[in-house]
Structure formats: structure tokens, C-alpha cells
C-alpha positions as CSV (number, residue, x, y, z in Angstrom):
1,X,1.9,16.6,-23.9
2,X,-1.7,17.0,-25.3
3,X,-3.5,20.3,-25.1
4,X,-5.4,20.4,-21.8
5,X,-8.5,21.5,-23.7
6,X,-8.7,18.0,-25.2
7,X,-8.6,16.2,-21.8
8,X,-11.9,14.9,-20.5
9,X,-13.9,17.0,-18.1
10,X,-13.2,16.1,-14.5
11,X,-16.9,15.1,-13.9
12,X,-16.8,12.6,-16.8
13,X,-13.8,10.7,-15.6
14,X,-14.5,7.1,-14.7
15,X,-12.8,6.1,-11.4
16,X,-11.1,2.8,-10.4
17,X,-11.8,1.9,-6.9
18,X,-9.5,0.2,-4.4
19,X,-9.7,-0.6,-0.7
20,X,-6.3,1.2,-0.1
21,X,-4.4,3.7,-2.2
22,X,-0.7,4.0,-1.4
23,X,1.0,7.3,-2.4
24,X,4.6,6.7,-3.4
25,X,6.8,3.7,-4.4
26,X,9.8,4.5,-2.2
27,X,11.0,2.6,0.8
28,X,7.8,3.2,2.7
29,X,5.3,2.5,-0.1
30,X,7.0,-0.7,-1.2
31,X,7.1,-1.9,2.4
32,X,3.4,-1.0,2.9
33,X,2.5,-2.9,-0.3
34,X,4.3,-6.0,1.1
35,X,2.6,-5.8,4.5
36,X,-0.8,-5.5,2.9
37,X,-0.3,-8.6,0.8
38,X,1.0,-10.6,3.8
39,X,-1.2,-9.3,6.7
40,X,-4.4,-8.5,4.8
41,X,-4.5,-10.9,1.8
42,X,-7.4,-10.1,-0.5
43,X,-7.2,-6.4,0.1
44,X,-7.4,-4.5,-3.2
45,X,-4.8,-1.7,-3.4
46,X,-2.8,0.4,-5.8
47,X,0.4,2.3,-5.4
48,X,0.7,5.6,-7.4
49,X,4.2,6.9,-8.0
50,X,5.1,10.1,-9.8
51,X,8.5,9.0,-11.0
52,X,9.2,6.5,-13.8
53,X,10.2,3.7,-11.4
54,X,10.4,2.7,-7.7
55,X,13.0,3.9,-5.2
56,X,11.9,7.4,-4.1
57,X,15.0,9.1,-2.7
58,X,17.3,6.5,-4.3
59,X,16.0,7.2,-7.7
60,X,15.7,11.0,-7.3
61,X,19.3,11.6,-6.1
62,X,21.9,10.7,-8.7
63,X,24.9,12.7,-7.6
64,X,28.3,11.0,-7.4
65,X,28.7,8.7,-4.5
66,X,25.1,8.7,-3.4
67,X,24.7,6.2,-0.5
68,X,22.8,5.6,2.6
69,X,23.7,7.3,5.9
70,X,21.9,4.6,7.9
71,X,23.0,1.0,8.1
72,X,21.1,-1.3,5.9
73,X,20.5,-3.9,8.7
74,X,18.0,-1.3,10.1
75,X,17.2,0.7,7.0
76,X,16.4,-2.5,5.2
77,X,13.1,-4.2,5.8
78,X,12.8,-6.5,8.8
79,X,11.5,-9.2,6.5
80,X,14.3,-9.1,3.9
81,X,17.8,-9.9,5.0
82,X,20.6,-7.5,4.0
83,X,23.8,-9.4,3.1
84,X,26.3,-6.7,2.1
85,X,28.2,-3.8,3.7
86,X,26.2,-1.8,6.1
87,X,26.4,1.5,4.2
88,X,25.1,0.9,0.7
89,X,25.1,2.7,-2.6
90,X,21.8,3.9,-4.2
91,X,22.2,1.2,-6.9
92,X,22.5,-1.5,-4.2
93,X,19.4,-0.2,-2.4
94,X,17.4,-0.1,-5.6
95,X,18.5,-3.7,-6.4
96,X,17.3,-4.7,-2.9
97,X,14.0,-3.0,-3.3
98,X,13.6,-4.5,-6.8
99,X,14.0,-8.0,-5.3
100,X,11.3,-7.2,-2.7
101,X,8.9,-6.2,-5.6
102,X,9.7,-9.2,-7.7
103,X,9.8,-11.8,-5.0
104,X,6.3,-10.7,-3.8
105,X,4.7,-9.9,-7.1
106,X,4.1,-6.3,-6.1
107,X,4.8,-4.8,-9.5
108,X,1.3,-5.5,-10.7
109,X,0.0,-3.1,-8.0
110,X,2.3,-0.1,-8.9
111,X,1.3,2.6,-11.4
112,X,4.4,4.7,-12.3
113,X,4.2,8.2,-13.9
114,X,1.1,9.2,-12.0
115,X,1.2,12.7,-10.5
116,X,-1.6,13.3,-7.9
117,X,-3.1,16.7,-7.9
118,X,-6.0,16.4,-5.4
119,X,-7.6,14.2,-2.8
120,X,-11.1,14.7,-1.8
121,X,-12.9,13.0,1.1
122,X,-16.7,12.5,1.0
123,X,-18.4,11.6,4.3
124,X,-21.5,10.8,2.2
125,X,-19.6,8.1,0.3
126,X,-17.0,7.3,3.0
127,X,-14.2,7.4,0.4
128,X,-11.4,9.4,-1.1
129,X,-11.4,10.6,-4.7
130,X,-7.9,11.0,-6.0
131,X,-7.2,12.9,-9.3
132,X,-3.9,12.4,-11.1
133,X,-2.2,13.0,-14.4
134,X,-0.2,10.4,-16.3
135,X,3.2,12.0,-16.9
136,X,3.8,10.1,-20.1
137,X,0.6,11.1,-21.9
138,X,-0.9,14.0,-19.9
139,X,-4.1,11.9,-19.5
140,X,-6.3,12.7,-16.5
141,X,-7.1,9.7,-14.4
142,X,-9.2,9.2,-11.3
143,X,-9.2,6.7,-8.5
144,X,-11.4,6.2,-5.4
145,X,-10.2,4.5,-2.3
146,X,-11.6,3.7,1.1
147,X,-8.3,4.4,2.8
148,X,-5.3,6.6,1.9
149,X,-1.8,5.6,2.9
150,X,0.7,8.5,2.4
151,X,4.2,7.1,1.8
152,X,5.5,10.0,-0.3
153,X,8.3,11.0,2.1
154,X,9.0,14.5,3.5
155,X,10.7,16.6,0.8
156,X,9.9,17.9,-2.7
157,X,11.6,15.6,-5.2
158,X,11.3,18.1,-8.1
159,X,13.8,20.6,-6.6
160,X,16.1,21.1,-3.7
161,X,16.6,24.1,-1.4
162,X,19.1,26.7,-2.5
163,X,19.3,30.0,-0.5
164,X,19.5,33.3,-2.4
165,X,22.9,34.8,-2.1
166,X,24.0,38.2,-3.4
167,X,25.8,38.1,-6.7
168,X,24.7,34.6,-7.9
169,X,23.7,36.1,-11.2
170,X,27.3,37.4,-11.7
171,X,29.0,33.9,-11.3
172,X,30.4,32.7,-14.6
173,X,30.4,29.0,-13.6
174,X,27.6,26.6,-12.9
175,X,25.5,26.4,-9.7
176,X,24.1,23.0,-9.1
177,X,21.9,21.4,-6.4
178,X,22.8,17.7,-5.8
179,X,19.1,16.8,-6.1
180,X,19.3,17.9,-9.8
181,X,22.7,16.7,-10.7
182,X,23.2,17.0,-14.5
183,X,24.3,13.8,-16.3
184,X,26.6,15.8,-18.5
185,X,28.5,17.6,-15.8
186,X,32.3,17.4,-16.3
187,X,34.1,18.3,-13.1
188,X,37.4,16.8,-14.0
189,X,40.2,19.3,-13.4
190,X,37.8,21.9,-12.2
191,X,37.7,23.9,-8.9
192,X,34.6,22.9,-7.1
193,X,33.0,24.4,-4.0
194,X,30.4,22.3,-2.1
195,X,28.3,24.5,0.2
196,X,26.9,22.5,3.1
197,X,27.9,20.3,6.0
198,X,25.5,17.4,6.2
199,X,25.5,13.9,4.8
200,X,25.1,15.0,1.2
201,X,28.2,17.1,1.3
202,X,30.2,14.5,3.2
203,X,29.2,11.9,0.6
204,X,29.8,14.1,-2.5
205,X,33.2,15.6,-1.6
206,X,35.2,12.3,-1.4
207,X,33.4,11.0,-4.5
208,X,34.6,13.8,-6.7
209,X,37.8,14.9,-5.0
210,X,40.2,12.7,-6.9
211,X,39.0,14.0,-10.3
212,X,38.7,17.7,-9.5
213,X,41.6,20.1,-9.4
214,X,40.4,20.8,-5.9
215,X,37.1,20.6,-4.0
216,X,36.3,22.9,-1.0
217,X,33.7,22.1,1.5
218,X,32.3,25.5,2.6
219,X,30.2,25.4,5.7
220,X,28.6,28.1,7.8
221,X,29.0,25.8,10.9
222,X,30.3,22.3,11.5
223,X,28.3,19.1,12.0
224,X,29.0,15.9,13.8
225,X,30.4,12.9,11.9
226,X,30.9,9.2,12.8
227,X,33.9,7.8,10.9
228,X,33.9,4.0,11.0
229,X,34.6,0.9,8.9
230,X,32.0,0.0,6.4
231,X,31.7,-3.5,7.8
232,X,29.9,-5.2,10.7
233,X,32.2,-7.6,12.6
234,X,29.3,-9.5,14.2
235,X,27.7,-10.1,10.8
236,X,31.0,-11.2,9.3
237,X,31.6,-13.6,12.2
238,X,28.1,-15.1,12.0
239,X,28.6,-15.7,8.2
240,X,31.9,-17.5,9.0
241,X,29.9,-19.7,11.2
242,X,27.5,-20.3,8.3
243,X,24.5,-19.0,10.2
244,X,21.4,-18.5,8.1
245,X,21.1,-15.0,6.7
246,X,17.7,-14.4,8.2
247,X,19.1,-15.1,11.6
248,X,22.1,-12.9,10.9
249,X,19.8,-10.0,9.8
250,X,17.7,-10.2,13.0
251,X,20.7,-10.7,15.4
252,X,22.7,-7.8,13.9
253,X,19.6,-5.6,13.6
254,X,19.0,-6.1,17.3
255,X,22.6,-5.4,18.2
256,X,22.7,-2.2,16.2
257,X,19.4,-1.0,17.7
258,X,20.7,-1.7,21.2
259,X,23.9,0.2,20.6
260,X,22.0,3.1,19.0
261,X,19.7,3.3,22.1
262,X,22.7,3.4,24.4
263,X,24.4,6.1,22.2
264,X,21.2,8.2,22.0
265,X,20.7,8.1,25.8
266,X,24.3,9.0,26.4
267,X,24.1,12.0,23.9
268,X,21.4,13.5,26.2
269,X,22.8,12.4,29.6
270,X,26.5,13.0,29.0
271,X,26.8,15.2,25.9
272,X,30.3,16.5,26.7
273,X,31.7,12.9,26.9
274,X,30.0,11.9,23.7
275,X,31.3,15.1,21.9
276,X,34.8,14.3,23.0
277,X,34.5,10.7,21.6
278,X,33.1,11.9,18.3
279,X,35.8,14.6,17.8
280,X,38.4,12.0,18.8
281,X,37.3,9.9,15.9
282,X,37.8,12.8,13.5
283,X,41.2,13.6,15.0
284,X,42.3,10.0,14.5
285,X,41.9,10.5,10.8
286,X,43.1,14.1,10.4
287,X,46.0,14.1,12.8
288,X,46.8,16.3,15.8
289,X,47.8,19.4,13.8
290,X,44.4,19.8,12.0
291,X,42.1,22.5,13.4
292,X,39.2,20.2,14.5
293,X,37.9,22.9,16.8
294,X,37.3,25.3,14.0
295,X,35.9,22.9,11.3
296,X,34.4,19.8,13.0
297,X,33.2,21.0,16.4
298,X,29.5,22.0,16.3
299,X,28.0,24.5,18.7
300,X,25.1,22.2,19.6
301,X,25.1,18.9,21.6
302,X,25.2,15.6,19.7
303,X,21.9,14.4,18.1
304,X,20.2,17.8,18.0
305,X,20.7,17.3,14.3
306,X,21.3,14.1,12.4
307,X,24.9,12.7,12.7
308,X,26.4,11.8,9.4
309,X,28.2,8.4,9.0
310,X,31.5,8.5,7.1
311,X,32.3,5.0,5.9
312,X,36.0,4.2,6.1
313,X,36.6,7.8,6.9
314,X,36.6,8.6,3.1
315,X,35.9,12.3,3.6
316,X,38.8,12.7,6.0
317,X,41.1,10.7,3.7
318,X,40.4,13.2,0.9
319,X,41.3,16.1,3.2
320,X,44.5,14.5,4.4
321,X,45.5,13.8,0.8
322,X,45.1,17.4,-0.1
323,X,42.4,16.8,-2.6
324,X,39.8,18.5,-0.4
325,X,39.7,21.2,2.2
326,X,37.2,22.6,4.6
327,X,36.4,26.3,5.1
328,X,34.1,27.5,7.9
329,X,32.8,30.9,7.1
330,X,29.8,32.8,5.8
331,X,29.1,33.9,2.2
332,X,29.2,37.6,1.6
333,X,28.6,37.4,-2.2
334,X,29.2,35.4,-5.3
335,X,31.6,36.9,-7.8
336,X,32.4,36.2,-11.4
337,X,35.1,33.8,-10.4
338,X,33.7,32.3,-7.3
339,X,32.6,33.3,-3.8
340,X,33.8,36.1,-1.4
341,X,33.4,35.2,2.2
342,X,32.6,37.6,5.1
343,X,36.2,37.1,6.4
344,X,37.4,38.7,3.1
345,X,38.7,35.4,1.7
346,X,37.9,34.5,-1.8
347,X,37.2,31.0,-3.1
348,X,37.8,30.4,-6.8
349,X,35.2,28.0,-8.4
350,X,34.3,26.7,-11.8
351,X,31.3,24.8,-10.2
352,X,29.4,25.5,-7.0
353,X,27.3,22.7,-5.5
354,X,24.6,23.8,-3.1
355,X,24.2,20.8,-0.7
356,X,21.9,23.0,1.3
357,X,19.0,20.8,2.0
358,X,15.4,20.2,0.9
359,X,12.1,21.9,0.6
360,X,9.8,20.3,3.2
361,X,6.9,18.6,1.3
362,X,3.7,18.3,3.4
363,X,1.8,15.3,2.1
364,X,3.0,15.4,-1.5
365,X,1.9,19.0,-2.3
366,X,-1.6,17.5,-2.9
367,X,-4.7,19.7,-2.5
368,X,-6.8,18.0,0.2
369,X,-10.4,18.7,0.9
370,X,-12.7,17.2,3.5
371,X,-16.4,17.4,2.5
372,X,-15.6,20.3,0.2
373,X,-13.5,22.3,2.7
374,X,-9.8,22.9,2.0
375,X,-7.7,21.1,4.5
376,X,-4.8,23.0,6.2
377,X,-2.7,20.4,8.0
378,X,-1.3,23.1,10.3
379,X,-4.7,23.3,11.9
380,X,-4.7,19.6,12.9
381,X,-3.1,17.8,15.8
382,X,-1.1,14.7,15.0
383,X,-1.8,11.3,16.5
384,X,1.6,9.6,17.0
385,X,3.0,11.4,14.0
386,X,0.9,9.4,11.5
387,X,-2.8,10.4,11.8
388,X,-4.5,13.8,12.1
389,X,-7.5,15.1,13.9
390,X,-10.5,15.6,11.6
391,X,-8.9,13.7,8.7
392,X,-10.7,10.4,8.1
393,X,-9.2,7.1,6.8
394,X,-5.6,8.4,6.3
395,X,-2.2,7.5,7.7
396,X,1.1,9.2,6.9
397,X,4.6,7.7,7.2
398,X,7.2,10.0,8.7
399,X,10.3,8.2,9.8
400,X,12.8,8.7,12.5
401,X,15.5,11.3,12.8
402,X,17.8,9.3,15.1
403,X,17.1,5.8,13.7
404,X,16.4,4.4,10.3
405,X,13.3,5.6,8.4
406,X,12.2,2.1,7.6
407,X,11.9,1.1,11.2
408,X,8.9,3.4,11.6
409,X,7.6,2.5,8.1
410,X,7.3,-1.1,9.3
411,X,5.6,-0.1,12.6
412,X,3.2,2.1,10.7
413,X,2.4,-0.8,8.3
414,X,1.6,-3.1,11.2
415,X,-0.7,-0.4,12.7
416,X,-2.5,0.2,9.4
417,X,-3.1,-3.5,8.8
418,X,-4.4,-3.9,12.3
419,X,-6.6,-0.8,12.0
420,X,-8.1,-1.9,8.7
421,X,-8.7,-5.4,10.2
422,X,-10.4,-3.8,13.2
423,X,-12.6,-1.6,11.0
424,X,-13.7,-4.7,9.1
425,X,-14.6,-6.5,12.3
426,X,-16.6,-3.5,13.4
427,X,-18.1,-3.0,10.0
428,X,-16.9,0.5,10.2
429,X,-16.4,2.5,7.0
430,X,-14.7,5.5,8.6
431,X,-12.2,6.3,11.3
432,X,-10.8,9.6,12.5
433,X,-8.8,10.5,15.6
434,X,-10.1,13.2,18.0
435,X,-8.9,14.8,21.2
436,X,-10.5,13.2,24.2
437,X,-12.1,15.2,27.1
438,X,-8.9,14.8,29.1
439,X,-7.0,16.4,26.2
440,X,-9.2,19.5,26.1
441,X,-6.8,21.8,27.9
442,X,-3.6,20.2,26.5
443,X,-1.1,22.8,25.2
444,X,-0.6,22.6,21.4
445,X,3.0,22.9,20.3
446,X,5.0,22.9,17.1
447,X,5.5,19.5,15.4
448,X,8.9,19.0,16.9
449,X,10.7,20.7,19.8
450,X,13.6,22.8,18.3
451,X,15.6,22.2,21.4
452,X,15.3,18.4,20.7
453,X,15.9,18.4,16.9
454,X,16.3,21.3,14.6
455,X,17.5,20.6,11.0
456,X,17.0,23.6,8.7
457,X,14.3,22.0,6.5
458,X,12.1,21.4,9.5
459,X,12.7,24.9,11.0
460,X,11.9,26.5,7.6
461,X,8.7,24.5,7.2
462,X,7.4,24.1,10.8
463,X,4.4,26.4,10.0
464,X,3.2,23.8,7.4
465,X,3.1,20.9,9.8
466,X,0.4,19.7,12.2
467,X,0.6,20.6,15.9
468,X,1.6,18.2,18.7
469,X,0.4,17.9,22.2
470,X,2.4,17.2,25.4
471,X,1.3,13.6,25.7
472,X,3.1,10.7,23.8
473,X,0.0,9.8,21.8
474,X,-0.3,13.3,20.4
475,X,3.3,13.7,19.1
476,X,6.0,12.1,17.0
477,X,8.2,11.0,19.9
478,X,11.1,9.9,17.7
479,X,11.6,7.0,20.1
480,X,11.6,3.7,18.2
481,X,12.8,1.8,21.3
482,X,9.5,2.6,23.1
483,X,7.2,2.7,20.1
484,X,8.2,-0.8,19.0
485,X,6.6,-2.1,22.3
486,X,3.9,0.5,22.7
487,X,2.3,0.4,19.2
488,X,1.3,-3.3,19.2
489,X,-0.6,-2.6,22.4
490,X,-2.5,0.5,21.1
491,X,-6.2,0.1,22.1
492,X,-8.1,0.6,18.8
493,X,-11.3,1.2,20.8
494,X,-9.8,4.0,22.9
495,X,-11.8,7.2,22.7
496,X,-9.1,8.6,20.5
497,X,-10.6,6.6,17.6
498,X,-14.0,7.7,16.3
499,X,-15.6,5.1,14.0
500,X,-18.5,5.6,11.6
């Protein structure tokens, strides 16, 4: 890394200009690049990615067993058929994304190893100025863009969230967060404790259980799981009938989305019945003598937090085989040899894995300014979870909690392309969203209703997020099944949109 004193002064940097600058080459950014080339050919754009390659989440996370917890018929793009098992490994997802990049010549638009530090909007110039650093050389670089498309995801890729527990400094073993999994970690024959109860823990435990002396899943409270075959019978039948893969993708995608809509509605309308069904699936794997009530029965109704999919019941197979066990308790302190729980029980451990979640990342930890004034996103109101009052020419992709992230990434891409086309037709250089007169007395609420959805990373970071209103257009409704029909009909000349 060169000495910063040798870097050119910021004022002397020569900027490259693009019509659109996309932040992030993960699932959203690659999809956005595709849609720009298809829906707005001739648009100049660049994709800036901090990491050394594309993939986002699927490149960051390298712990054993890393896989999707959404089916790839809906997590995959609508324009690119998925032809393998519904739940896919990170390597399979990266290969799929690589095909999208190669088949559509997107690679020439992507700049890897570019860490953005600031984004400044100038109303005088009607453009964003983006300052970044090349991670390979330390060189400062600058770009300007008429429109900024934030596809960087929702969590900090550099480090995961690990709580501070008493005695951690006394522990003689290794403490690891899955997001920073060491390549040289040898867990063969070791006692491993995995702290957490979400999709990461459910993925990691069966992936390492056969090689460890024993692995214990330690959770403060249970979560819901859906154990099912990692196969789609409808897709398999259609393939036997030699139906074209693009048709299979669309048919299976629609069927899955229909079934998810029914399940989501039932989770709200008949939560007790849905809970019984979910727990019945777990009992079918663990047997009648296992204490499902203690270890797999959450205190909340289904879908208040994300439900983890367990392909082929692999987590439960590891438990039944005796390679893994579940302990539901709270940590009192770490000790030299492991963890002492509030019940008084002690867990021996050579390695402790903290599968305890993420740090919420609000728009890439980038310093934003609007006409020289620092921007605090918590002071804005969100328009449909993708635009912000008072923030010009910018859209953010924040996916769904109860459906695949990519479903919303595709919807946002359609909206962005339509908005940019509309601005061109109007010869507008600037668009912001603003509260209308009828919204004047609208109550402003937290980004998400905790009674509706309350994962830890959102609850910890709610103060960083924009406000929502009590009308659908001023909130992230989390309802793909309505948004897919409503968004194409959005009136871009509604008073919500202010052009200049």
C-alpha cells in the first residue's frame, strides 16, 4: 500500500462519468447491469465492487456447507433458468452468476477492488461524485454519475456480529465468526460449539458434524425450520416430459410463489396450525422421544423471523446420529475450557463459532452529502423501501424477508429502467421523492414493524434506517405478491416524484 501522502490531492483527480453507477456486484448489482443492457441499451454505466470478484454474499461467506436458504427458482433471476436442485451451494450460485456475466458481456462494466468512501450530490451539476480507493494499489479514483443505484446489500461484509460475553479473553480455544472463516481451521476430532439458531448455524452444524469429535448447537431460543427434500417434483416431471428449461423455470417459479403466498397468509391467519405442521416436520426426523418443545419450539408465531430451510433434513440427521446436539440456554461466561451456562451446565469446546448474525450496513458505510450537507438516512422517509425523501437520483435495493431477495431486485430494476426512460422523455436531470400534501400528518414509524418481523440485526440497527409511513407507498411492505402487480402501474408523474 503506497504512503497516502503520495496520493494525488482529491481536487486534482480526474473523474470518469457514467449515466449510472451501480454499487456492488452481488446478486442485485449483476441483475441491475443485465436489465440496463436489455431495457436501456446505450446507457453508459459502471459497477464498482469492493471485493476481488463478483458474488457478494456468496463470495464473502466461505464456511463449510455454505448454501442458499431460498430456492433457486425464485432466488435465481427470472431471465436465467435454474436447472439444478432448488437449494444450491455457494459454488453453484457463483457459477450461475458467472454465466449471466459472460453470456451478456457484463464483465467489461465491472471494476473489482474499488472501495467507495464518499458520494456527494451537487444540485448545480445534477450529478453524484463518487470517491473510491483501489484495494490493490491504494490509488484514489473518482467517478461521476447522473444516477446512483445502490446494490451493496444490507450487512457489513468485513466483519460479522459477535456479542461480548464475560470471560471470552480466558478461553484457550479459538473463537470464530462464520463470516471470517479461516482457511487453515482444523476442526477434525475437536469439540465445537456453534452459538446461534438461524440458517447459518443450521447449515454449518451438519457440514462439520461428521469430522468433529462432537458439535453442539447452543441457542438462547429456538427458531422455526422447514425440513424437506432438496428436489422439486414438478420440475423433475417437466424435465421427464422434455419441456424447455425456460418454460420449466417460469412454471416452477410461479408454483413456488403461489405456495409461498398461501403459506405466508396461513402463518398470519392460523399460526397455531402452521406451528403444529412445522414442528411435526421436525418430529418426523427426530422421533417421538426428542424434546422438540424445548429445542425447536419458538416463542413467536411463524414468519416473525425468517424460517430456515433444512434440505433433506441434514441437521436433524446429524442430531439423530449423535454427531450433534442442541442445548437451549443462556451463556453466563466463557471459561478456559469452554462455556458455562446460566443453568450451571458447562460445555467443553476447542472451537466456538459465533453464528450470531450481521452488522447492519446502511448504504455501504459510505459518507453521503447533499449539496455539502451530511446526509443522515434516519432523517428521511422511504418510498417503497427503495428511494428516500430529499435524496436525488438514487435507488436502493433491499430485498424481501419472506421471499427471495432477487424477486425484489428484479422489480427494482424494472422500476429504475422505467424511471430513467421517463426522465429522458421529460428531459429531466433530477428526480427526488417528496411527501405530498395528503401525507403531511402521516405518522412516521420505524423502518419495519417489530411485531411483523424482528430479526436481531434489524432491531440493533433500526435507528440507522429511514422512517416509514402508514401508507403502502411510504414503506417496504414485504409483499412481493402485491408489488409485482402494483409496481408496473406506478404513475411516475404522481406528485410523489419531483423532477428538475
